[in-house]
MDAnalysis code that builds the backbone (N, CA, C; Angstrom):
import MDAnalysis as mda
import numpy as np

u = mda.Universe.empty(699, n_residues=233, atom_resindex=np.repeat(np.arange(233), 3), trajectory=True)
u.add_TopologyAttr("name", ["N", "CA", "C"] * 233)
u.add_TopologyAttr("resid", np.arange(1, 234))
u.add_TopologyAttr("resname", ["MET", "ASN", "ASN", "LYS", "ILE", "ILE", "ASN", "GLU", "THR", "THR", "ASP", "LYS", "THR", "SER", "ASP", "GLU", "THR", "THR", "ASP", "LYS", "THR", "SER", "ASP", "GLU", "THR", "THR", "ASP", "LYS", "THR", "SER", "ASP", "GLU", "ALA", "GLY", "ASP", "LYS", "SER", "ILE", "LYS", "GLU", "SER", "LYS", "ASP", "GLN", "TYR", "THR", "CYS", "THR", "ILE", "CYS", "MET", "LYS", "GLU", "ASP", "LEU", "ASN", "LYS", "ASP", "GLU", "ILE", "TYR", "TYR", "THR", "ASN", "CYS", "GLY", "HIS", "GLU", "PHE", "CYS", "LYS", "PRO", "CYS", "LEU", "ASP", "ASP", "TRP", "PHE", "LYS", "ARG", "GLY", "ASN", "GLN", "SER", "CYS", "PRO", "LEU", "CYS", "ARG", "SER", "GLU", "ILE", "LYS", "TYR", "TYR", "LYS", "HIS", "ASN", "ASP", "GLU", "LYS", "TYR", "LYS", "LEU", "ILE", "ILE", "HIS", "LYS", "VAL", "GLU", "ASN", "ASP", "GLU", "ARG", "GLY", "GLN", "GLU", "ARG", "VAL", "ASN", "GLN", "LEU", "HIS", "HIS", "ILE", "ASN", "LEU", "ASN", "ASP", "LEU", "ILE", "ASN", "ARG", "ASN", "LEU", "ALA", "VAL", "ARG", "ASN", "ILE", "VAL", "LYS", "ALA", "ASN", "ILE", "ARG", "LEU", "ARG", "PHE", "TYR", "GLY", "PHE", "SER", "MET", "THR", "PHE", "LEU", "LEU", "PHE", "TYR", "MET", "ILE", "ASN", "ASN", "TYR", "LEU", "TYR", "GLU", "LEU", "GLN", "ASN", "ILE", "ASN", "ASP", "LEU", "ASN", "ASN", "GLU", "LEU", "LYS", "ILE", "CYS", "ASN", "ILE", "ASN", "ASN", "THR", "HIS", "LEU", "GLN", "ASP", "SER", "LEU", "ASN", "THR", "CYS", "GLU", "SER", "ASN", "ASN", "HIS", "TYR", "LEU", "SER", "ILE", "GLY", "TYR", "TYR", "VAL", "SER", "MET", "PHE", "ASN", "GLY", "GLU", "LEU", "SER", "ARG", "ARG", "CYS", "PHE", "TYR", "PRO", "LEU", "LYS", "PHE", "TYR", "ASN", "ILE", "CYS", "PHE", "ASN", "LYS"])
u.atoms.positions = np.array([
    [16.516, -40.551, -58.989],
    [15.989, -39.443, -59.785],
    [16.369, -39.590, -61.250],
    [17.580, -40.071, -61.577],
    [18.022, -40.264, -62.961],
    [17.159, -41.295, -63.662],
    [16.747, -42.357, -62.942],
    [15.908, -43.386, -63.542],
    [14.588, -42.817, -64.019],
    [13.976, -41.916, -63.233],
    [12.691, -41.335, -63.614],
    [12.832, -40.448, -64.843],
    [13.896, -39.690, -64.913],
    [14.101, -38.806, -66.071],
    [14.290, -39.613, -67.341],
    [15.050, -40.668, -67.320],
    [15.280, -41.517, -68.489],
    [13.991, -42.177, -68.930],
    [13.199, -42.613, -67.979],
    [11.952, -43.289, -68.322],
    [10.986, -42.365, -69.036],
    [11.015, -41.084, -68.740],
    [10.103, -40.155, -69.388],
    [10.468, -39.926, -70.848],
    [11.721, -40.134, -71.235],
    [12.157, -39.878, -72.614],
    [12.110, -41.113, -73.483],
    [11.924, -42.272, -72.941],
    [11.852, -43.515, -73.712],
    [10.491, -43.674, -74.341],
    [10.386, -44.691, -75.196],
    [9.126, -44.957, -75.887],
    [8.078, -45.487, -74.939],
    [6.830, -45.454, -75.377],
    [5.727, -45.933, -74.563],
    [5.768, -47.426, -74.377],
    [6.443, -48.148, -75.290],
    [6.473, -49.605, -75.173],
    [7.278, -50.060, -73.984],
    [8.240, -49.216, -73.525],
    [9.083, -49.601, -72.379],
    [8.564, -49.054, -71.067],
    [7.418, -48.354, -71.074],
    [6.893, -47.754, -69.844],
    [6.487, -48.798, -68.831],
    [5.869, -49.916, -69.290],
    [5.374, -50.911, -68.350],
    [6.519, -51.589, -67.624],
    [7.597, -51.893, -68.353],
    [8.727, -52.582, -67.699],
    [9.488, -51.649, -66.773],
    [9.656, -50.399, -67.151],
    [10.411, -49.439, -66.317],
    [9.641, -49.080, -65.060],
    [8.307, -49.023, -65.132],
    [7.518, -48.706, -63.944],
    [7.681, -49.764, -62.883],
    [7.751, -51.040, -63.296],
    [7.908, -52.122, -62.332],
    [9.265, -52.057, -61.665],
    [10.297, -51.802, -62.482],
    [11.656, -51.770, -61.898],
    [11.863, -50.537, -61.027],
    [11.254, -49.398, -61.393],
    [11.423, -48.169, -60.605],
    [10.778, -48.302, -59.245],
    [9.636, -48.974, -59.154],
    [8.975, -49.157, -57.863],
    [9.803, -50.015, -56.933],
    [10.512, -50.986, -57.506],
    [11.305, -51.878, -56.657],
    [12.593, -51.214, -56.185],
    [13.082, -50.260, -56.984],
    [14.382, -49.641, -56.647],
    [14.252, -48.383, -55.797],
    [13.091, -47.740, -55.748],
    [12.946, -46.495, -54.983],
    [13.104, -46.711, -53.491],
    [12.637, -47.858, -52.969],
    [12.723, -48.131, -51.544],
    [14.150, -48.367, -51.091],
    [15.005, -48.788, -52.056],
    [16.381, -49.116, -51.674],
    [17.355, -47.982, -51.967],
    [16.848, -46.857, -52.467],
    [17.745, -45.784, -52.919],
    [18.550, -45.203, -51.760],
    [17.823, -44.842, -50.651],
    [18.515, -44.209, -49.522],
    [19.498, -45.154, -48.867],
    [19.109, -46.453, -48.713],
    [20.012, -47.421, -48.090],
    [21.251, -47.637, -48.926],
    [21.068, -47.730, -50.265],
    [22.223, -47.976, -51.130],
    [23.163, -46.786, -51.138],
    [22.574, -45.566, -51.076],
    [23.436, -44.378, -51.061],
    [24.254, -44.324, -49.795],
    [23.609, -44.650, -48.652],
    [24.349, -44.638, -47.389],
    [25.412, -45.701, -47.360],
    [25.057, -46.930, -47.813],
    [26.038, -48.022, -47.798],
    [27.198, -47.738, -48.731],
    [26.895, -47.120, -49.887],
    [27.954, -46.834, -50.849],
    [28.931, -45.819, -50.299],
    [28.391, -44.759, -49.617],
    [29.281, -43.742, -49.051],
    [30.096, -44.300, -47.905],
    [29.523, -45.252, -47.138],
    [30.261, -45.865, -46.036],
    [31.404, -46.697, -46.564],
    [31.165, -47.443, -47.647],
    [32.219, -48.284, -48.208],
    [33.348, -47.456, -48.784],
    [33.015, -46.232, -49.294],
    [34.023, -45.395, -49.905],
    [34.716, -44.482, -48.906],
    [34.473, -44.632, -47.593],
    [35.110, -43.792, -46.578],
    [36.580, -44.128, -46.465],
    [37.360, -43.182, -45.946],
    [38.809, -43.343, -45.818],
    [39.136, -44.167, -44.587],
    [40.430, -44.543, -44.499],
    [40.866, -45.315, -43.337],
    [40.903, -44.447, -42.089],
    [41.225, -43.176, -42.226],
    [41.247, -42.261, -41.102],
    [39.902, -41.556, -41.017],
    [39.329, -41.557, -39.793],
    [37.992, -41.024, -39.607],
    [38.075, -39.688, -38.880],
    [37.226, -38.758, -39.274],
    [37.198, -37.422, -38.679],
    [35.752, -37.034, -38.421],
    [35.490, -36.539, -37.220],
    [34.149, -36.047, -36.897],
    [33.988, -34.661, -37.505],
    [32.956, -34.468, -38.296],
    [32.746, -33.191, -38.971],
    [32.089, -32.139, -38.083],
    [31.796, -32.493, -36.839],
    [31.224, -31.518, -35.906],
    [32.311, -30.946, -35.001],
    [32.999, -31.819, -34.273],
    [34.074, -31.362, -33.386],
    [35.425, -31.330, -34.072],
    [35.506, -31.826, -35.321],
    [36.726, -31.834, -36.131],
    [37.844, -32.638, -35.486],
    [37.481, -33.631, -34.688],
    [38.482, -34.500, -34.089],
    [38.927, -35.528, -35.121],
    [40.234, -35.662, -35.293],
    [40.788, -36.540, -36.319],
    [41.306, -37.834, -35.713],
    [41.716, -38.745, -36.645],
    [42.319, -40.025, -36.273],
    [41.428, -40.817, -35.314],
    [40.159, -40.847, -35.592],
    [39.236, -41.625, -34.771],
    [39.221, -43.077, -35.231],
    [38.972, -43.964, -34.303],
    [38.854, -45.380, -34.634],
    [37.510, -45.659, -35.302],
    [37.430, -46.805, -35.925],
    [36.190, -47.183, -36.591],
    [35.061, -47.383, -35.590],
    [35.426, -47.865, -34.381],
    [34.401, -48.088, -33.363],
    [33.841, -46.789, -32.815],
    [34.533, -45.675, -33.033],
    [34.090, -44.389, -32.516],
    [33.249, -43.604, -33.520],
    [33.083, -44.123, -34.709],
    [32.403, -43.396, -35.767],
    [30.996, -43.960, -35.980],
    [30.036, -43.055, -36.165],
    [28.653, -43.401, -36.469],
    [28.282, -42.743, -37.794],
    [27.601, -43.490, -38.659],
    [27.224, -43.015, -39.984],
    [25.718, -42.795, -40.030],
    [25.319, -41.665, -40.602],
    [23.901, -41.407, -40.828],
    [23.467, -42.046, -42.135],
    [22.154, -42.060, -42.360],
    [21.651, -42.674, -43.593],
    [22.053, -41.900, -44.847],
    [22.495, -40.637, -44.665],
    [22.970, -39.857, -45.804],
    [24.459, -40.056, -46.057],
    [25.151, -40.857, -45.251],
    [26.535, -41.217, -45.497],
    [27.568, -40.372, -44.799],
    [27.193, -39.432, -43.927],
    [28.163, -38.604, -43.221],
    [28.524, -39.254, -41.889],
    [29.754, -39.009, -41.464],
    [30.280, -39.672, -40.275],
    [30.471, -38.656, -39.149],
    [30.134, -39.081, -37.939],
    [30.249, -38.245, -36.746],
    [30.648, -39.144, -35.586],
    [31.222, -38.524, -34.552],
    [31.508, -39.291, -33.338],
    [30.240, -39.372, -32.490],
    [30.169, -40.365, -31.622],
    [28.954, -40.613, -30.839],
    [28.589, -39.451, -29.919],
    [29.531, -38.833, -29.161],
    [29.135, -37.717, -28.287],
    [28.528, -36.552, -29.055],
    [29.119, -36.200, -30.202],
    [28.586, -35.078, -30.980],
    [27.212, -35.405, -31.550],
    [27.027, -36.629, -32.005],
    [25.737, -37.018, -32.563],
    [24.650, -37.059, -31.491],
    [25.000, -37.552, -30.295],
    [24.024, -37.561, -29.199],
    [23.638, -36.145, -28.800],
    [24.635, -35.259, -28.717],
    [24.348, -33.866, -28.371],
    [23.478, -33.206, -29.434],
    [23.708, -33.540, -30.688],
    [22.903, -33.003, -31.789],
    [21.451, -33.447, -31.670],
    [21.244, -34.711, -31.301],
    [19.882, -35.213, -31.137],
    [19.212, -34.632, -29.898],
    [19.990, -34.420, -28.827],
    [19.414, -33.883, -27.593],
    [18.887, -32.465, -27.790],
    [19.442, -31.748, -28.737],
    [18.966, -30.394, -29.018],
    [17.677, -30.384, -29.833],
    [17.169, -31.551, -30.168],
    [15.921, -31.642, -30.918],
    [16.084, -31.621, -32.415],
    [17.312, -31.762, -32.907],
    [17.562, -31.757, -34.345],
    [17.320, -33.146, -34.924],
    [16.715, -33.184, -36.097],
    [16.450, -34.442, -36.789],
    [17.075, -34.486, -38.178],
    [17.821, -33.443, -38.543],
    [18.452, -33.382, -39.859],
    [19.958, -33.511, -39.718],
    [20.614, -33.843, -40.809],
    [22.066, -34.012, -40.821],
    [22.740, -32.658, -40.646],
    [23.777, -32.545, -39.813],
    [24.452, -31.255, -39.626],
    [25.111, -30.731, -40.893],
    [25.407, -31.606, -41.852],
    [26.099, -31.177, -43.074],
    [25.141, -30.926, -44.229],
    [24.361, -31.943, -44.594],
    [23.492, -31.804, -45.768],
    [22.056, -31.435, -45.420],
    [21.714, -31.401, -44.156],
    [20.381, -31.025, -43.684],
    [19.279, -31.975, -44.146],
    [19.652, -33.160, -44.580],
    [18.632, -34.150, -44.926],
    [18.130, -34.841, -43.659],
    [16.929, -35.382, -43.736],
    [16.323, -36.002, -42.559],
    [17.075, -37.273, -42.183],
    [17.393, -37.380, -40.900],
    [18.086, -38.564, -40.391],
    [17.028, -39.565, -39.930],
    [16.935, -40.676, -40.652],
    [15.986, -41.723, -40.288],
    [16.633, -42.808, -39.442],
    [17.935, -43.014, -39.642],
    [18.665, -44.013, -38.861],
    [20.146, -43.688, -38.958],
    [20.948, -44.352, -38.129],
    [22.406, -44.250, -38.227],
    [22.986, -45.636, -37.993],
    [24.218, -45.830, -38.474],
    [24.868, -47.136, -38.415],
    [26.140, -47.060, -37.587],
    [26.410, -48.175, -36.919],
    [27.637, -48.312, -36.140],
    [28.032, -49.785, -36.141],
    [29.249, -50.054, -36.664],
    [29.739, -51.442, -36.749],
    [28.731, -52.348, -37.467],
    [28.252, -51.866, -38.612],
    [27.330, -52.627, -39.469],
    [25.988, -52.926, -38.802],
    [25.674, -52.209, -37.739],
    [24.369, -52.347, -37.094],
    [23.584, -51.059, -37.287],
    [22.333, -51.205, -37.662],
    [21.484, -50.057, -37.963],
    [20.613, -49.723, -36.743],
    [20.574, -48.428, -36.384],
    [19.785, -47.935, -35.255],
    [18.771, -46.925, -35.788],
    [17.507, -47.228, -35.571],
    [16.456, -46.339, -36.029],
    [16.307, -45.183, -35.055],
    [16.125, -43.986, -35.602],
    [16.033, -42.777, -34.791],
    [14.578, -42.499, -34.446],
    [14.308, -42.434, -33.144],
    [12.970, -42.107, -32.646],
    [13.119, -40.953, -31.669],
    [12.495, -39.830, -31.966],
    [12.596, -38.633, -31.131],
    [11.211, -38.296, -30.607],
    [11.124, -38.155, -29.309],
    [9.879, -37.765, -28.654],
    [9.963, -36.284, -28.307],
    [8.981, -35.541, -28.753],
    [8.944, -34.123, -28.459],
    [8.182, -33.895, -27.160],
    [8.779, -33.106, -26.274],
    [8.172, -32.781, -24.983],
    [7.855, -31.301, -24.970],
    [6.632, -30.972, -24.719],
    [6.209, -29.579, -24.697],
    [6.584, -28.955, -23.366],
    [7.405, -27.917, -23.419],
    [7.858, -27.225, -22.214],
    [7.172, -25.880, -22.041],
    [6.123, -25.643, -22.813],
    [5.430, -24.370, -22.732],
    [4.731, -24.247, -21.382],
    [4.936, -23.115, -20.708],
    [4.333, -22.917, -19.389],
    [2.813, -22.853, -19.496],
    [2.329, -22.235, -20.549],
    [0.868, -22.169, -20.707],
    [0.279, -23.554, -20.928],
    [0.985, -24.356, -21.713],
    [0.513, -25.724, -21.916],
    [0.504, -26.513, -20.630],
    [1.528, -26.296, -19.801],
    [1.578, -26.985, -18.517],
    [0.450, -26.520, -17.607],
    [0.156, -25.217, -17.646],
    [-0.948, -24.704, -16.840],
    [-2.278, -25.304, -17.300],
    [-2.436, -25.416, -18.623],
    [-3.679, -26.021, -19.130],
    [-3.797, -27.478, -18.709],
    [-2.670, -28.172, -18.717],
    [-2.689, -29.572, -18.280],
    [-3.061, -29.662, -16.808],
    [-2.502, -28.749, -15.992],
    [-2.819, -28.762, -14.562],
    [-4.286, -28.434, -14.319],
    [-4.803, -27.456, -15.070],
    [-6.218, -27.116, -14.916],
    [-7.114, -28.276, -15.319],
    [-6.763, -28.924, -16.428],
    [-7.556, -30.073, -16.869],
    [-7.505, -31.198, -15.850],
    [-6.319, -31.426, -15.285],
    [-6.191, -32.464, -14.256],
    [-7.016, -32.104, -13.031],
    [-7.005, -30.801, -12.668],
    [-7.791, -30.371, -11.512],
    [-9.282, -30.557, -11.777],
    [-9.723, -30.206, -12.989],
    [-11.141, -30.361, -13.322],
    [-11.537, -31.835, -13.331],
    [-10.709, -32.652, -13.935],
    [-11.014, -34.084, -13.971],
    [-11.049, -34.678, -12.571],
    [-10.161, -34.214, -11.695],
    [-10.147, -34.716, -10.326],
    [-11.414, -34.318, -9.591],
    [-11.857, -33.068, -9.784],
    [-13.102, -32.634, -9.147],
    [-14.296, -33.425, -9.675],
    [-14.326, -33.653, -10.983],
    [-15.418, -34.452, -11.543],
    [-15.412, -35.869, -10.991],
    [-14.217, -36.424, -10.848],
    [-14.120, -37.778, -10.301],
    [-14.625, -37.827, -8.869],
    [-14.303, -36.798, -8.088],
    [-14.741, -36.765, -6.688],
    [-16.253, -36.596, -6.601],
    [-16.802, -35.724, -7.453],
    [-18.235, -35.437, -7.381],
    [-19.091, -36.586, -7.901],
    [-18.584, -37.331, -8.864],
    [-19.394, -38.367, -9.492],
    [-19.242, -39.731, -8.844],
    [-18.145, -39.969, -8.192],
    [-17.875, -41.286, -7.619],
    [-18.112, -41.217, -6.114],
    [-19.064, -42.000, -5.626],
    [-19.399, -41.988, -4.202],
    [-18.256, -42.530, -3.359],
    [-17.609, -43.587, -3.816],
    [-16.513, -44.178, -3.041],
    [-15.357, -43.196, -2.901],
    [-15.033, -42.513, -4.002],
    [-13.945, -41.529, -3.943],
    [-14.322, -40.372, -3.037],
    [-15.588, -39.941, -3.104],
    [-16.032, -38.849, -2.245],
    [-15.955, -39.237, -0.775],
    [-16.324, -40.467, -0.454],
    [-16.217, -40.928, 0.932],
    [-14.761, -40.995, 1.388],
    [-13.892, -41.421, 0.476],
    [-12.463, -41.472, 0.828],
    [-11.928, -40.072, 1.097],
    [-12.334, -39.106, 0.270],
    [-11.886, -37.723, 0.467],
    [-12.401, -37.177, 1.790],
    [-13.676, -37.451, 2.103],
    [-14.223, -36.989, 3.381],
    [-13.496, -37.635, 4.554],
    [-13.228, -38.929, 4.442],
    [-12.494, -39.608, 5.512],
    [-11.096, -39.032, 5.662],
    [-10.474, -38.687, 4.543],
    [-9.144, -38.086, 4.602],
    [-9.186, -36.733, 5.291],
    [-10.228, -35.942, 4.988],
    [-10.369, -34.633, 5.640],
    [-10.581, -34.798, 7.134],
    [-11.432, -35.765, 7.525],
    [-11.661, -36.005, 8.952],
    [-10.376, -36.448, 9.652],
    [-9.632, -37.336, 9.008],
    [-8.380, -37.794, 9.610],
    [-7.398, -36.645, 9.781],
    [-7.344, -35.758, 8.791],
    [-6.460, -34.600, 8.928],
    [-6.903, -33.702, 10.073],
    [-8.238, -33.513, 10.198],
    [-8.750, -32.692, 11.292],
    [-8.414, -33.319, 12.638],
    [-8.621, -34.635, 12.749],
    [-8.280, -35.321, 13.992],
    [-6.784, -35.239, 14.267],
    [-6.005, -35.366, 13.227],
    [-4.557, -35.279, 13.411],
    [-4.135, -33.910, 13.915],
    [-4.700, -32.842, 13.310],
    [-4.381, -31.490, 13.768],
    [-4.869, -31.273, 15.199],
    [-6.059, -31.800, 15.516],
    [-6.592, -31.634, 16.871],
    [-5.726, -32.355, 17.895],
    [-5.331, -33.581, 17.586],
    [-4.479, -34.326, 18.508],
    [-3.128, -33.655, 18.677],
    [-2.603, -33.105, 17.597],
    [-1.324, -32.400, 17.694],
    [-1.453, -31.169, 18.578],
    [-2.547, -30.393, 18.380],
    [-2.770, -29.216, 19.210],
    [-2.956, -29.608, 20.669],
    [-3.730, -30.683, 20.923],
    [-3.937, -31.145, 22.296],
    [-2.636, -31.616, 22.928],
    [-1.805, -32.278, 22.148],
    [-0.528, -32.749, 22.668],
    [0.353, -31.578, 23.082],
    [0.432, -30.554, 22.224],
    [1.235, -29.380, 22.573],
    [0.653, -28.660, 23.787],
    [-0.688, -28.631, 23.888],
    [-1.322, -27.991, 25.040],
    [-0.989, -28.730, 26.331],
    [-1.046, -30.054, 26.302],
    [-0.730, -30.845, 27.492],
    [0.746, -30.715, 27.864],
    [1.610, -30.696, 26.870],
    [3.040, -30.525, 27.159],
    [3.293, -29.161, 27.788],
    [2.608, -28.131, 27.283],
    [2.770, -26.790, 27.849],
    [2.294, -26.746, 29.300],
    [1.126, -27.361, 29.575],
    [0.631, -27.399, 30.953],
    [1.556, -28.202, 31.861],
    [2.077, -29.291, 31.352],
    [2.993, -30.109, 32.150],
    [4.240, -29.316, 32.534],
    [4.792, -28.604, 31.566],
    [5.986, -27.801, 31.860],
    [5.661, -26.683, 32.849],
    [4.451, -26.097, 32.718],
    [4.052, -25.042, 33.645],
    [3.897, -25.586, 35.065],
    [3.216, -26.727, 35.211],
    [3.051, -27.331, 36.532],
    [4.386, -27.791, 37.106],
    [5.252, -28.297, 36.251],
    [6.566, -28.716, 36.726],
    [7.354, -27.530, 37.268],
    [7.219, -26.382, 36.605],
    [7.895, -25.185, 37.107],
    [7.309, -24.752, 38.447],
    [5.977, -24.859, 38.591],
    [5.354, -24.516, 39.875],
    [5.823, -25.454, 40.984],
    [5.944, -26.739, 40.682],
    [6.418, -27.695, 41.690],
    [7.843, -27.365, 42.114],
    [8.670, -27.016, 41.165],
    [10.054, -26.656, 41.507],
    [10.097, -25.403, 42.377],
    [9.226, -24.428, 42.061],
    [9.180, -23.214, 42.883],
    [8.703, -23.528, 44.297],
    [7.693, -24.393, 44.414],
    [7.202, -24.769, 45.744],
    [8.260, -25.535, 46.533],
    [8.999, -26.385, 45.880],
    [10.075, -27.109, 46.569],
    [11.147, -26.151, 47.081],
    [11.451, -25.145, 46.275],
    [12.439, -24.159, 46.731],
    [11.921, -23.380, 47.942],
    [10.638, -22.997, 47.897],
    [10.055, -22.296, 49.044],
    [10.011, -23.194, 50.280],
    [9.738, -24.497, 50.082],
    [9.725, -25.426, 51.208],
    [11.103, -25.539, 51.850],
    [12.131, -25.562, 51.028],
    [13.492, -25.613, 51.578],
    [13.796, -24.368, 52.405],
    [13.343, -23.214, 51.889],
    [13.567, -21.971, 52.640],
    [12.811, -21.997, 53.963],
    [11.567, -22.508, 53.947],
    [10.781, -22.604, 55.188],
    [11.432, -23.560, 56.185],
    [11.977, -24.657, 55.697],
    [12.660, -25.594, 56.598],
    [13.884, -24.954, 57.243],
    [14.590, -24.154, 56.467],
    [15.758, -23.462, 57.033],
    [15.321, -22.465, 58.100],
    [14.263, -21.700, 57.800],
    [13.759, -20.742, 58.791],
    [13.231, -21.456, 60.033],
    [12.578, -22.591, 59.844],
    [12.080, -23.359, 60.983],
    [13.221, -23.844, 61.866],
    [14.324, -24.215, 61.230],
    [15.492, -24.656, 62.001],
    [16.035, -23.510, 62.846],
    [16.099, -22.328, 62.245],
    [16.576, -21.164, 63.005],
    [15.631, -20.841, 64.165],
    [14.328, -20.911, 63.903],
    [13.368, -20.637, 64.976],
    [13.457, -21.678, 66.091],
    [13.674, -22.921, 65.719],
    [13.808, -23.971, 66.725],
    [15.042, -23.752, 67.586],
    [16.109, -23.316, 66.954],
    [17.322, -23.011, 67.727],
    [17.085, -21.851, 68.685],
    [16.373, -20.836, 68.203],
    [16.073, -19.693, 69.076],
    [15.168, -20.110, 70.231],
    [14.189, -20.967, 69.949],
    [13.294, -21.448, 71.002],
    [14.057, -22.263, 72.042],
    [14.953, -23.083, 71.586],
    [15.757, -23.861, 72.533],
    [16.608, -22.953, 73.413],
    [17.113, -21.896, 72.813],
    [17.913, -20.939, 73.598],
    [17.054, -20.266, 74.657],
    [15.838, -19.876, 74.269],
    [14.936, -19.247, 75.241],
    [14.560, -20.208, 76.369],
    [14.316, -21.451, 76.020],
    [13.963, -22.422, 77.053],
    [15.123, -22.647, 78.023],
    [16.317, -22.679, 77.479],
    [17.470, -22.852, 78.378],
    [17.629, -21.648, 79.302],
    [17.343, -20.454, 78.755],
    [17.437, -19.261, 79.598],
    [16.353, -19.263, 80.673],
    [15.142, -19.692, 80.302],
    [14.070, -19.764, 81.300],
    [14.396, -20.782, 82.389],
    [14.961, -21.872, 81.960],
    [15.351, -22.864, 82.963],
    [16.432, -22.311, 83.899],
    [17.318, -21.539, 83.333],
    [18.377, -20.952, 84.156],
    [17.801, -19.908, 85.129],
    [16.761, -19.178, 84.649],
    [16.148, -18.175, 85.519],
    [15.255, -18.795, 86.594],
    [14.814, -20.032, 86.391],
    [13.944, -20.671, 87.396],
    [14.720, -21.150, 88.629],
    [16.017, -21.172, 88.563],
    [16.855, -21.596, 89.701],
    [17.326, -20.341, 90.448],
    [17.128, -20.315, 91.760],
    [17.570, -19.145, 92.527],
    [17.422, -19.360, 94.036],
    [17.422, -18.232, 94.745],
    [17.338, -18.261, 96.202],
    [16.249, -17.307, 96.667],
    [15.686, -17.658, 97.841],
    [14.740, -16.762, 98.496],
    [15.519, -15.884, 99.469],
    [15.301, -14.613, 99.360],
    [16.055, -13.650, 100.179],
    [15.032, -12.768, 100.914],
    [15.295, -12.569, 102.199],
    [14.437, -11.692, 103.006],
    [14.937, -10.267, 102.840],
    [14.020, -9.359, 102.556],
    [14.384, -7.975, 102.310],
    [13.565, -7.086, 103.258],
    [14.219, -6.017, 103.750],
    [13.589, -5.098, 104.699],
    [13.904, -3.683, 104.228],
    [12.877, -2.864, 104.102],
    [13.092, -1.492, 103.648],
    [12.882, -0.468, 104.762],
    [12.842, -0.895, 105.973],
    [12.678, -0.005, 107.116],
    [11.288, -0.035, 107.681],
    [10.350, -0.431, 106.867],
    [8.972, -0.499, 107.323],
    [8.395, -1.893, 107.127],
    [8.719, -2.448, 105.990],
    [8.146, -3.753, 105.676],
    [9.258, -4.750, 105.454],
    [8.940, -6.007, 105.709],
    [9.901, -7.093, 105.500],
    [9.229, -8.123, 104.582],
    [9.944, -8.476, 103.532],
    [9.407, -9.425, 102.555],
    [10.450, -10.487, 102.238],
    [9.933, -11.661, 101.874],
    [10.812, -12.755, 101.468],
    [10.623, -12.930, 99.950],
    [11.661, -12.625, 99.154],
    [11.578, -12.580, 97.684],
    [12.506, -13.627, 97.078],
    [12.101, -14.044, 95.859],
    [12.894, -15.039, 95.134],
    [13.795, -14.316, 94.138],
    [15.054, -14.648, 94.199],
    [16.045, -14.095, 93.280],
    [16.586, -15.211, 92.406],
    [16.495, -15.043, 91.115],
    [17.120, -16.050, 90.239],
    [18.611, -16.139, 90.499],
    [19.119, -17.276, 90.176],
    [20.530, -17.526, 90.451],
    [21.423, -16.549, 89.704],
    [21.027, -16.150, 88.529],
    [21.844, -15.231, 87.734],
    [21.988, -13.899, 88.449],
    [20.849, -13.354, 88.893],
    [20.912, -12.058, 89.568],
    [21.526, -12.182, 90.973],
    [21.306, -13.328, 91.569],
    [21.918, -13.548, 92.883],
    [23.435, -13.535, 92.763],
    [23.938, -14.181, 91.746],
    [25.393, -14.196, 91.548],
    [25.919, -12.810, 91.217],
    [25.136, -12.046, 90.458],
    [25.575, -10.679, 90.150],
    [25.602, -9.831, 91.415],
    [24.580, -10.018, 92.249],
    [24.493, -9.213, 93.465],
    [25.620, -9.534, 94.432],
    [25.931, -10.784, 94.571],
    [26.960, -11.187, 95.539],
    [28.304, -11.502, 94.866],
    [28.413, -11.090, 93.637],
    [29.685, -11.236, 92.913],
    [30.173, -12.677, 92.867],
    [29.310, -13.532, 92.579],
    [29.696, -14.937, 92.448],
    [29.721, -15.334, 90.992],
])
């Protein structure tokens, strides 16, 4: 800035030479200012954001305006979307660390919900247009719908068959239990029948006895059981 002011007060004969030199020096002004301030820094380094003192040289980063900060504070400053120096508020174009220059590139991401909704709507519209205009895509979408329908149908059929299988399995178990009960009852009936047959066989053995009631005489068969009762045998 001082060079431009001096040039305006000089004679017209020196305008041509000063214009050439001013154009060559303007591009180097910011770099020279940053380098000059870095060279004039103290041996002890302090972060002007967190105020941490006695930092090593490897822990210090310099902006193009010549101010020094520690790396964590500078990264946090950039993450908040700031592009200016925390001290002088000048635009940060680059920063230096160990004589290496790093150019600052910040990408802005729109987090507006309305903007996101507009993007989603545009994507939905573009997708519908793509489906309607492209025959191959439309066929793929139809095939996908059919596959989903078949998948849902097969799933429903599978659950239906599993339900019927469990129902029939329960019926089989109930029938087996009833069969066991019938077999037990049949065993009891068979035992009772055997008892009756043994009793009938016992009653078929006996004696013929002649009986007279004063008028008639008959020859009658007495089973052995009653015969023994009658004669106390």
